N, C-alpha and C positions, 0 to 999 in steps of 0.2 A: 310368624306366619303372616303372609301378605294376603291381600284380597284375591290375587290370582291363585295362590296356594289353597285358600279356602274353597274356591270353586272347583278345583281340580284334584283335591285329596278326599279320601274317605274319612270325614271327621264327624264325631258325635260328641256333643257337650251334654252332660247330665247335670241338672240343677235340682237341688234338694232344699226345701224350705221347712224349717222345724220351728214349732212354737208351742206355747202352753195356753190352753183354754182357761181364761181367767176364772170363770164361774165354777169349774170342776177341778182345775189343777191337772187335767189330763194332757199329756204331751201328744201333739199331732204332727204328722209329717206329710208333706206333699212332694211328689217327685215327677219330673218330666224330663224329656231329652229333646235335643235339637240336632238334626243332621245338617250337613253343610248347605244344602239347598234351602233350608229354613232360616239360616243366619244371614241377616241383612247387613253387609259391611257399610259402615258410615251412617247408620241409622240408630235411633233410640226410641224407646216407647214414649208416647205423649203422656203428660201428667193426667191422671184420672181422679186424683183427690184434690179438693179445694177446701178452703176454710173461709167462712164469713161469719162475723159476729160470734166467734168462739165455737161455731158448729162446723163439723166436717161433713162434706158431701162427696159421694163417689158417683162419677158419670160412667155407668157401665157401657154406654155406647162407644166409649173410647178404648175399651180393653182390646189389646192387640194392634192398635193403630200405632204407626211409627212416623217419625219425621227425620229428614236428612240433617246430618250435622257435619261440619267440616272435619274430615278424617283423611289422613294420608293413606294411600293405597299400598304402601310398603310395610314391611314388618317393623316392630318396635326396635329391633336391633339395628336395622338399616337406618331408621330415622335417627337413632342416637348417633350412629356413625357419621351422618351428614350434618349434624348440628342441632338436632332436637326439634321439638314442636314449635318453638318460637321462630326458627328459621323457616319451617314449613308455612306458618301463617304469613310470614313476610313475603315469601316467594309465590305462594299460591293465590294471593289476594282473597283471603278467606272472607266470606260473607256469613252473617248470622241469620239470614232469612231461612225459614224452615218450610218444607213442603211435607204434607201429611200423606201417608200411605195407609190404606185400609187393609186389615188382615184378610188373607185368602185361605190359608190352610185350615182345615177343620180340626177341631179338638179331638174328634173320634179317631182320626187317622193317627194322631200323635199318641193317644192312649193305647192303640193296638200295638204300636212298636214297643211301648214300655212293658207290655204284658208278655212279650215273647221271651 
């Protein structure tokens, strides 16, 4: 699937996170979904967890923020057909400078879709 396909197709990705609460041993599960308009091609979430002196800290203000990363706009199959990611990096003049994008979609609207 290419960036163009993602924007012009009716796509929904369902993500499920499952874990065990250490203190009780109870299994918990969180589920959400993303429709094509919410999927940002060529972007990734910024790190929210840091470690200093053996202590972990979470910066909640960064939740949902993304940054651009070098990403081909074609599908993985087409990229493989033309020589792979190394060739893309060579010909596209890839830079590793990141730009941050703040979250816009509300969590409430995402939850309402999941409940339907």
